[in-house]
N, CA, C and O atoms as a GROMACS GRO file, in nm:
protein
  284
    1MET      N    1  -4.962   2.467   5.235
    1MET     CA    2  -5.031   2.558   5.164
    1MET      C    3  -4.897   2.659   5.144
    1MET      O    4  -4.841   2.685   5.038
    2LEU      N    5  -4.858   2.714   5.298
    2LEU     CA    6  -4.816   2.827   5.316
    2LEU      C    7  -4.653   2.780   5.299
    2LEU      O    8  -4.577   2.875   5.280
    3PHE      N    9  -4.602   2.668   5.303
    3PHE     CA   10  -4.422   2.601   5.317
    3PHE      C   11  -4.414   2.653   5.158
    3PHE      O   12  -4.338   2.742   5.118
    4ALA      N   13  -4.542   2.553   5.048
    4ALA     CA   14  -4.486   2.590   4.908
    4ALA      C   15  -4.542   2.731   4.880
    4ALA      O   16  -4.480   2.768   4.780
    5LEU      N   17  -4.629   2.830   4.916
    5LEU     CA   18  -4.572   2.961   4.886
    5LEU      C   19  -4.444   3.034   4.906
    5LEU      O   20  -4.411   3.121   4.825
    6ILE      N   21  -4.374   3.007   5.003
    6ILE     CA   22  -4.236   3.042   5.046
    6ILE      C   23  -4.134   2.966   4.922
    6ILE      O   24  -4.036   3.005   4.859
    7THR      N   25  -4.198   2.862   4.925
    7THR     CA   26  -4.072   2.802   4.854
    7THR      C   27  -4.093   2.849   4.736
    7THR      O   28  -3.987   2.854   4.673
    8SER      N   29  -4.200   2.894   4.666
    8SER     CA   30  -4.183   2.890   4.530
    8SER      C   31  -4.159   3.032   4.530
    8SER      O   32  -4.124   3.071   4.418
    9ARG      N   33  -4.166   3.144   4.637
    9ARG     CA   34  -4.069   3.283   4.600
    9ARG      C   35  -3.910   3.260   4.627
    9ARG      O   36  -3.811   3.319   4.586
   10LYS      N   37  -3.923   3.178   4.690
   10LYS     CA   38  -3.739   3.159   4.711
   10LYS      C   39  -3.709   3.147   4.606
   10LYS      O   40  -3.648   3.249   4.574
   11ILE      N   41  -3.717   3.056   4.500
   11ILE     CA   42  -3.706   3.008   4.394
   11ILE      C   43  -3.704   3.088   4.284
   11ILE      O   44  -3.617   3.095   4.198
   12GLN      N   45  -3.826   3.160   4.296
   12GLN     CA   46  -3.844   3.284   4.187
   12GLN      C   47  -3.774   3.357   4.246
   12GLN      O   48  -3.664   3.322   4.202
   13SER      N   49  -3.750   3.454   4.331
   13SER     CA   50  -3.590   3.557   4.379
   13SER      C   51  -3.490   3.497   4.338
   13SER      O   52  -3.416   3.569   4.272
   14ARG      N   53  -3.436   3.327   4.358
   14ARG     CA   54  -3.332   3.326   4.299
   14ARG      C   55  -3.271   3.338   4.150
   14ARG      O   56  -3.169   3.393   4.107
   15ASP      N   57  -3.366   3.268   4.091
   15ASP     CA   58  -3.402   3.308   3.962
   15ASP      C   59  -3.351   3.451   3.902
   15ASP      O   60  -3.255   3.474   3.827
   16THR      N   61  -3.455   3.547   3.966
   16THR     CA   62  -3.443   3.711   3.915
   16THR      C   63  -3.314   3.713   3.972
   16THR      O   64  -3.239   3.744   3.879
   17VAL      N   65  -3.244   3.697   4.082
   17VAL     CA   66  -3.129   3.736   4.125
   17VAL      C   67  -3.080   3.670   4.020
   17VAL      O   68  -3.142   3.713   3.923
   18ASP      N   69  -2.997   3.585   3.982
   18ASP     CA   70  -2.889   3.517   3.913
   18ASP      C   71  -2.981   3.474   3.783
   18ASP      O   72  -3.032   3.362   3.789
   19PRO      N   73  -3.002   3.543   3.684
   19PRO     CA   74  -3.051   3.470   3.611
   19PRO      C   75  -2.956   3.378   3.504
   19PRO      O   76  -2.985   3.281   3.434
   20VAL      N   77  -2.844   3.444   3.521
   20VAL     CA   78  -2.746   3.314   3.437
   20VAL      C   79  -2.714   3.180   3.455
   20VAL      O   80  -2.639   3.106   3.390
   21ALA      N   81  -2.766   3.164   3.529
   21ALA     CA   82  -2.803   3.057   3.615
   21ALA      C   83  -2.843   2.946   3.546
   21ALA      O   84  -2.769   2.848   3.533
   22SER      N   85  -3.020   2.958   3.474
   22SER     CA   86  -3.069   2.881   3.400
   22SER      C   87  -3.039   2.934   3.274
   22SER      O   88  -3.138   2.896   3.212
   23PHE      N   89  -2.977   2.990   3.202
   23PHE     CA   90  -2.896   3.066   3.084
   23PHE      C   91  -2.843   2.875   2.996
   23PHE      O   92  -2.744   2.812   3.034
   24VAL      N   93  -2.935   2.827   2.888
   24VAL     CA   94  -2.893   2.678   2.813
   24VAL      C   95  -2.802   2.745   2.684
   24VAL      O   96  -2.840   2.832   2.605
   25TYR      N   97  -2.717   2.700   2.688
   25TYR     CA   98  -2.628   2.720   2.571
   25TYR      C   99  -2.673   2.637   2.487
   25TYR      O  100  -2.714   2.523   2.510
   26PRO      N  101  -2.662   2.717   2.342
   26PRO     CA  102  -2.714   2.634   2.233
   26PRO      C  103  -2.606   2.539   2.198
   26PRO      O  104  -2.486   2.563   2.212
   27VAL      N  105  -2.671   2.402   2.140
   27VAL     CA  106  -2.593   2.279   2.072
   27VAL      C  107  -2.617   2.298   1.923
   27VAL      O  108  -2.717   2.310   1.852
   28ASP      N  109  -2.489   2.296   1.905
   28ASP     CA  110  -2.467   2.291   1.722
   28ASP      C  111  -2.472   2.154   1.663
   28ASP      O  112  -2.359   2.118   1.628
   29MET      N  113  -2.568   2.064   1.639
   29MET     CA  114  -2.567   1.924   1.614
   29MET      C  115  -2.487   1.893   1.504
   29MET      O  116  -2.426   1.786   1.513
   30LYS      N  117  -2.469   1.968   1.390
   30LYS     CA  118  -2.382   2.004   1.281
   30LYS      C  119  -2.271   1.956   1.288
   30LYS      O  120  -2.222   1.858   1.231
   31SER      N  121  -2.196   2.084   1.422
   31SER     CA  122  -2.056   2.024   1.422
   31SER      C  123  -2.039   1.902   1.512
   31SER      O  124  -1.938   1.832   1.512
   32SER      N  125  -2.163   1.878   1.599
   32SER     CA  126  -2.145   1.765   1.689
   32SER      C  127  -2.078   1.637   1.571
   32SER      O  128  -1.964   1.591   1.574
   33ARG      N  129  -2.220   1.591   1.444
   33ARG     CA  130  -2.179   1.534   1.391
   33ARG      C  131  -2.079   1.533   1.286
   33ARG      O  132  -2.051   1.423   1.239
   34LYS      N  133  -2.029   1.620   1.249
   34LYS     CA  134  -1.874   1.680   1.180
   34LYS      C  135  -1.776   1.576   1.306
   34LYS      O  136  -1.761   1.454   1.291
   35LYS      N  137  -1.743   1.622   1.374
   35LYS     CA  138  -1.647   1.557   1.487
   35LYS      C  139  -1.671   1.405   1.503
   35LYS      O  140  -1.580   1.326   1.529
   36ALA      N  141  -1.784   1.375   1.487
   36ALA     CA  142  -1.809   1.239   1.538
   36ALA      C  143  -1.731   1.178   1.410
   36ALA      O  144  -1.625   1.126   1.444
   37ASP      N  145  -1.768   1.170   1.208
   37ASP     CA  146  -1.746   1.193   1.124
   37ASP      C  147  -1.587   1.222   1.114
   37ASP      O  148  -1.530   1.144   1.038
   38VAL      N  149  -1.503   1.322   1.176
   38VAL     CA  150  -1.368   1.271   1.208
   38VAL      C  151  -1.314   1.175   1.280
   38VAL      O  152  -1.207   1.119   1.259
   39MET      N  153  -1.376   1.160   1.352
   39MET     CA  154  -1.332   1.080   1.466
   39MET      C  155  -1.299   0.907   1.404
   39MET      O  156  -1.205   0.828   1.412
   40GLU      N  157  -1.443   0.908   1.336
   40GLU     CA  158  -1.441   0.774   1.275
   40GLU      C  159  -1.330   0.748   1.186
   40GLU      O  160  -1.253   0.653   1.196
   41SER      N  161  -1.327   0.878   1.058
   41SER     CA  162  -1.192   0.821   0.982
   41SER      C  163  -1.070   0.815   1.034
   41SER      O  164  -0.981   0.780   0.956
   42TYR      N  165  -1.031   0.849   1.184
   42TYR     CA  166  -0.917   0.802   1.192
   42TYR      C  167  -0.916   0.698   1.257
   42TYR      O  168  -0.809   0.666   1.308
   43ASN      N  169  -1.055   0.595   1.280
   43ASN     CA  170  -1.059   0.498   1.326
   43ASN      C  171  -1.153   0.430   1.240
   43ASN      O  172  -1.267   0.437   1.287
   44PRO      N  173  -1.147   0.368   1.131
   44PRO     CA  174  -1.254   0.358   1.010
   44PRO      C  175  -1.284   0.178   1.114
   44PRO      O  176  -1.384   0.123   1.069
   45ASP      N  177  -1.246   0.130   1.181
   45ASP     CA  178  -1.256  -0.018   1.247
   45ASP      C  179  -1.432   0.053   1.366
   45ASP      O  180  -1.539  -0.003   1.387
   46ALA      N  181  -1.385   0.176   1.407
   46ALA     CA  182  -1.482   0.193   1.467
   46ALA      C  183  -1.612   0.189   1.470
   46ALA      O  184  -1.680   0.153   1.566
   47ARG      N  185  -1.667   0.240   1.325
   47ARG     CA  186  -1.786   0.204   1.243
   47ARG      C  187  -1.799   0.071   1.255
   47ARG      O  188  -1.897   0.055   1.328
   48PHE      N  189  -1.755  -0.036   1.223
   48PHE     CA  190  -1.761  -0.128   1.213
   48PHE      C  191  -1.810  -0.192   1.306
   48PHE      O  192  -1.895  -0.280   1.297
   49GLN      N  193  -1.738  -0.133   1.443
   49GLN     CA  194  -1.723  -0.247   1.571
   49GLN      C  195  -1.874  -0.190   1.596
   49GLN      O  196  -1.959  -0.278   1.591
   50SER      N  197  -1.919  -0.073   1.620
   50SER     CA  198  -2.049  -0.045   1.650
   50SER      C  199  -2.174  -0.129   1.605
   50SER      O  200  -2.263  -0.153   1.686
   51GLN      N  201  -2.179  -0.177   1.469
   51GLN     CA  202  -2.265  -0.226   1.376
   51GLN      C  203  -2.242  -0.361   1.456
   51GLN      O  204  -2.336  -0.430   1.496
   52TYR      N  205  -2.115  -0.392   1.476
   52TYR     CA  206  -2.130  -0.553   1.539
   52TYR      C  207  -2.206  -0.532   1.678
   52TYR      O  208  -2.306  -0.597   1.709
   53LEU      N  209  -2.174  -0.479   1.721
   53LEU     CA  210  -2.208  -0.469   1.863
   53LEU      C  211  -2.396  -0.452   1.872
   53LEU      O  212  -2.454  -0.508   1.966
   54LYS      N  213  -2.466  -0.380   1.780
   54LYS     CA  214  -2.580  -0.338   1.765
   54LYS      C  215  -2.627  -0.515   1.711
   54LYS      O  216  -2.729  -0.576   1.743
   55ILE      N  217  -2.557  -0.545   1.656
   55ILE     CA  218  -2.632  -0.708   1.580
   55ILE      C  219  -2.605  -0.802   1.692
   55ILE      O  220  -2.691  -0.886   1.717
   56GLN      N  221  -2.497  -0.799   1.762
   56GLN     CA  222  -2.545  -0.879   1.872
   56GLN      C  223  -2.646  -0.842   1.968
   56GLN      O  224  -2.718  -0.926   2.022
   57GLN      N  225  -2.652  -0.719   1.991
   57GLN     CA  226  -2.713  -0.705   2.104
   57GLN      C  227  -2.879  -0.756   2.066
   57GLN      O  228  -2.951  -0.821   2.142
   58LYS      N  229  -2.914  -0.708   1.932
   58LYS     CA  230  -3.029  -0.802   1.838
   58LYS      C  231  -3.024  -0.960   1.863
   58LYS      O  232  -3.123  -1.008   1.919
   59ARG      N  233  -2.923  -1.042   1.830
   59ARG     CA  234  -2.933  -1.142   1.877
   59ARG      C  235  -3.020  -1.175   1.980
   59ARG      O  236  -3.138  -1.209   1.978
   60LYS      N  237  -2.915  -1.153   2.102
   60LYS     CA  238  -2.890  -1.191   2.267
   60LYS      C  239  -3.057  -1.143   2.274
   60LYS      O  240  -3.134  -1.215   2.337
   61ALA      N  241  -3.095  -1.052   2.225
   61ALA     CA  242  -3.294  -0.983   2.253
   61ALA      C  243  -3.355  -1.102   2.216
   61ALA      O  244  -3.453  -1.144   2.277
   62VAL      N  245  -3.304  -1.163   2.115
   62VAL     CA  246  -3.404  -1.276   2.043
   62VAL      C  247  -3.410  -1.375   2.105
   62VAL      O  248  -3.512  -1.432   2.142
   63VAL      N  249  -3.277  -1.413   2.126
   63VAL     CA  250  -3.278  -1.525   2.237
   63VAL      C  251  -3.358  -1.519   2.358
   63VAL      O  252  -3.456  -1.587   2.388
   64ASP      N  253  -3.304  -1.432   2.418
   64ASP     CA  254  -3.393  -1.404   2.568
   64ASP      C  255  -3.508  -1.402   2.540
   64ASP      O  256  -3.576  -1.440   2.636
   65MET      N  257  -3.585  -1.365   2.422
   65MET     CA  258  -3.712  -1.357   2.463
   65MET      C  259  -3.776  -1.499   2.366
   65MET      O  260  -3.898  -1.505   2.352
   66ASN      N  261  -3.709  -1.584   2.316
   66ASN     CA  262  -3.779  -1.702   2.293
   66ASN      C  263  -3.757  -1.744   2.419
   66ASN      O  264  -3.853  -1.762   2.494
   67GLN      N  265  -3.593  -1.772   2.475
   67GLN     CA  266  -3.634  -1.826   2.634
   67GLN      C  267  -3.698  -1.753   2.761
   67GLN      O  268  -3.654  -1.744   2.875
   68GLN      N  269  -3.790  -1.713   2.717
   68GLN     CA  270  -3.894  -1.656   2.774
   68GLN      C  271  -4.038  -1.715   2.769
   68GLN      O  272  -4.113  -1.749   2.861
   69ARG      N  273  -4.058  -1.714   2.603
   69ARG     CA  274  -4.126  -1.758   2.552
   69ARG      C  275  -4.162  -1.926   2.613
   69ARG      O  276  -4.274  -1.960   2.650
   70SER      N  277  -4.066  -1.997   2.614
   70SER     CA  278  -4.007  -2.161   2.678
   70SER      C  279  -4.023  -2.168   2.763
   70SER      O  280  -4.042  -2.283   2.804
   71SER      N  281  -4.029  -2.086   2.836
   71SER     CA  282  -4.037  -2.134   3.002
   71SER      C  283  -4.179  -2.111   3.057
   71SER      O  284  -4.206  -2.139   3.173
   0.00000   0.00000   0.00000
């Protein structure tokens, strides 16, 4: 119990000494989506490829599920 108390004090003192280390940068989701849209406009096949991969994953999951049921 004493060890936990000492460790928590060390952690607390580190946070108060260096508050910048725990700073969280805001994420702008709107600009992230815009960047993704721009990349997609440069490579329109990427959108179709990702849709194709999703369909393939679903098909594989169904086949695997059917194999497990039949076993």
